PLY file of the C-alpha trace (Angstrom):
ply
format ascii 1.0
element vertex 203
property float x
property float y
property float z
element edge 202
property int vertex1
property int vertex2
end_header
-14.99 -45.49 -71.57
-14.86 -44.73 -75.29
-14.51 -41.11 -76.30
-17.29 -39.96 -78.61
-16.57 -38.47 -82.01
-17.89 -35.11 -80.83
-15.57 -35.17 -77.81
-12.61 -36.03 -80.04
-13.42 -33.07 -82.28
-13.61 -30.84 -79.22
-10.23 -32.06 -77.94
-8.70 -31.65 -81.41
-9.98 -28.08 -81.76
-8.58 -27.23 -78.31
-5.18 -28.72 -79.20
-5.04 -26.84 -82.51
-5.75 -23.58 -80.68
-3.00 -24.28 -78.16
-0.49 -25.18 -80.90
-1.27 -21.88 -82.62
-0.94 -19.87 -79.42
2.24 -21.54 -78.11
5.69 -20.08 -78.75
7.22 -23.52 -78.24
6.05 -27.07 -77.60
7.78 -29.87 -75.69
6.76 -33.52 -75.53
7.26 -35.19 -72.16
7.06 -38.90 -71.41
5.17 -39.94 -68.29
6.40 -43.27 -66.96
4.04 -43.45 -64.01
3.88 -40.19 -62.09
1.50 -40.21 -59.16
-1.45 -37.83 -59.12
0.41 -35.65 -56.62
3.58 -35.56 -58.72
1.63 -34.75 -61.85
-0.13 -31.94 -60.00
3.24 -30.60 -58.84
4.53 -30.58 -62.43
1.41 -28.83 -63.73
1.68 -26.24 -60.96
5.30 -25.53 -61.87
4.34 -25.10 -65.51
1.54 -22.67 -64.66
3.96 -20.36 -62.84
5.90 -20.06 -66.12
2.89 -19.42 -68.38
2.95 -22.99 -69.66
0.65 -26.00 -69.44
0.61 -29.70 -70.21
-2.20 -31.49 -71.99
-2.54 -35.27 -72.15
-4.35 -36.55 -75.24
-4.23 -39.42 -77.71
-1.14 -39.28 -79.91
-3.25 -39.40 -83.06
-5.04 -36.22 -82.02
-1.75 -34.54 -81.06
-0.26 -35.37 -84.47
-3.36 -34.10 -86.28
-3.34 -30.85 -84.30
0.37 -30.33 -84.96
-0.17 -30.99 -88.65
-2.81 -28.26 -88.74
-0.13 -25.69 -87.83
2.53 -27.11 -90.15
4.36 -29.76 -88.11
4.81 -33.41 -89.10
5.70 -34.95 -85.74
7.64 -38.23 -86.17
6.45 -41.31 -84.32
9.74 -41.74 -82.44
9.06 -38.53 -80.53
5.60 -39.61 -79.41
6.43 -42.86 -77.62
4.68 -44.16 -74.54
2.34 -42.00 -72.49
3.10 -38.50 -73.72
2.11 -35.11 -72.36
2.26 -32.09 -74.66
3.72 -29.02 -72.95
2.79 -25.64 -74.41
4.92 -22.59 -73.58
2.99 -19.38 -74.17
5.34 -16.66 -72.96
8.91 -17.99 -72.96
10.21 -20.45 -75.58
12.48 -22.01 -72.94
10.14 -22.19 -69.95
8.06 -25.30 -70.70
10.98 -27.55 -71.59
13.05 -26.11 -68.72
10.38 -26.86 -66.11
10.04 -30.47 -67.33
13.81 -30.96 -67.49
14.33 -29.59 -63.96
11.42 -31.67 -62.65
12.92 -34.81 -64.23
16.10 -34.38 -62.16
14.10 -35.26 -59.05
11.46 -37.42 -60.73
13.03 -39.84 -63.25
9.55 -41.06 -64.23
9.19 -38.06 -66.52
11.52 -36.97 -69.31
11.72 -34.88 -72.46
11.23 -36.60 -75.83
11.37 -33.76 -78.34
9.64 -30.54 -79.24
8.62 -27.92 -81.77
10.03 -24.44 -82.28
9.80 -21.92 -85.13
8.62 -24.49 -87.66
11.35 -26.97 -86.73
11.09 -30.40 -85.13
13.41 -30.65 -82.12
14.80 -34.08 -81.32
15.85 -35.19 -77.83
19.33 -33.60 -77.86
17.92 -30.34 -79.25
15.05 -30.02 -76.78
17.46 -30.71 -73.90
19.79 -28.03 -75.26
16.84 -25.63 -75.33
15.92 -26.59 -71.76
19.45 -25.76 -70.58
19.27 -22.16 -71.81
18.58 -19.32 -69.33
14.92 -18.48 -68.91
13.42 -15.16 -69.91
13.50 -13.96 -66.30
17.17 -14.91 -65.93
18.09 -13.13 -69.17
16.23 -9.99 -68.10
17.94 -10.06 -64.69
21.35 -10.34 -66.36
20.50 -7.55 -68.80
19.39 -5.23 -65.98
22.59 -6.01 -64.05
24.72 -5.24 -67.12
22.87 -1.96 -67.68
23.00 -0.95 -64.02
26.60 -1.93 -63.22
28.40 0.71 -65.37
26.17 3.45 -63.92
26.77 2.26 -60.37
30.51 1.99 -60.99
30.69 5.43 -62.58
28.74 6.94 -59.68
31.16 5.38 -57.19
34.21 6.64 -59.08
32.71 10.09 -59.46
31.75 10.27 -55.80
35.24 9.16 -54.73
36.89 11.70 -57.04
34.79 14.58 -55.74
35.36 13.56 -52.13
39.12 13.46 -52.70
39.06 16.83 -54.42
37.17 18.39 -51.51
39.66 16.91 -49.01
42.60 18.34 -50.98
41.03 21.81 -51.04
40.32 21.60 -47.31
43.93 20.60 -46.63
45.28 23.48 -48.70
43.02 25.93 -46.89
44.28 24.74 -43.48
47.96 24.85 -44.42
48.00 28.18 -46.31
49.71 31.06 -44.28
47.51 33.99 -43.42
48.88 37.26 -44.90
49.04 40.24 -42.40
46.40 42.83 -42.93
47.62 46.13 -44.49
46.82 49.04 -42.12
44.48 51.56 -43.65
45.52 55.25 -43.66
42.83 57.75 -42.68
42.01 60.24 -45.38
42.73 63.30 -43.17
46.20 62.04 -42.24
47.33 61.96 -45.82
49.72 64.94 -46.47
48.56 67.41 -49.10
51.15 67.77 -51.83
52.75 71.32 -51.99
52.95 72.92 -55.37
56.46 74.06 -56.36
57.13 77.83 -56.93
57.08 78.85 -60.56
60.44 79.76 -62.09
61.15 83.63 -62.14
60.50 85.44 -65.37
63.60 87.26 -66.75
62.90 90.41 -68.76
64.76 90.74 -72.05
67.71 93.21 -72.07
67.22 96.64 -73.78
68.81 97.03 -77.13
0 1
1 2
2 3
3 4
4 5
5 6
6 7
7 8
8 9
9 10
10 11
11 12
12 13
13 14
14 15
15 16
16 17
17 18
18 19
19 20
20 21
21 22
22 23
23 24
24 25
25 26
26 27
27 28
28 29
29 30
30 31
31 32
32 33
33 34
34 35
35 36
36 37
37 38
38 39
39 40
40 41
41 42
42 43
43 44
44 45
45 46
46 47
47 48
48 49
49 50
50 51
51 52
52 53
53 54
54 55
55 56
56 57
57 58
58 59
59 60
60 61
61 62
62 63
63 64
64 65
65 66
66 67
67 68
68 69
69 70
70 71
71 72
72 73
73 74
74 75
75 76
76 77
77 78
78 79
79 80
80 81
81 82
82 83
83 84
84 85
85 86
86 87
87 88
88 89
89 90
90 91
91 92
92 93
93 94
94 95
95 96
96 97
97 98
98 99
99 100
100 101
101 102
102 103
103 104
104 105
105 106
106 107
107 108
108 109
109 110
110 111
111 112
112 113
113 114
114 115
115 116
116 117
117 118
118 119
119 120
120 121
121 122
122 123
123 124
124 125
125 126
126 127
127 128
128 129
129 130
130 131
131 132
132 133
133 134
134 135
135 136
136 137
137 138
138 139
139 140
140 141
141 142
142 143
143 144
144 145
145 146
146 147
147 148
148 149
149 150
150 151
151 152
152 153
153 154
154 155
155 156
156 157
157 158
158 159
159 160
160 161
161 162
162 163
163 164
164 165
165 166
166 167
167 168
168 169
169 170
170 171
171 172
172 173
173 174
174 175
175 176
176 177
177 178
178 179
179 180
180 181
181 182
182 183
183 184
184 185
185 186
186 187
187 188
188 189
189 190
190 191
191 192
192 193
193 194
194 195
195 196
196 197
197 198
198 199
199 200
200 201
201 202
């Protein structure tokens, strides 16, 4: 069934909007995925804030051109799906690349990122990078580990210090108590007699 001109314009406008919104784009070749396999791939993409649109290559090239990309023909070979990654520049290509390991009927062809055309080797290199979630998990671990380690060292140091003090307290000899002297038993000091006064001799 032929697609009407109005429908083509609608598809083109939708593609242009998705190209503008996407942080990265990957082109994936479909060599005969079943409906179930295609649904599985789309589901995996949705969990990573990505989606795949299948449209005529002429419309894909026109939409890409609207946002500044001249996509070469060698990238758009065969039945191609355009994968848009909206949240993570790695996610879309990574999902397709991982899916291709179990389903050889699909594979990456190239992509777009930051105004640059990515060829096959480059899009595969992008797909091999850690995802946003993995990077965040590593960052949180790196931030948390020094604090956890310091807390453990500090706790161990304090515990050891307390044990040392406790040991000293148990081993220290107890000094005998000094008996107190009642106030009334204290002898009153006796004043000494004054020296006798000698009168001067008469002249």
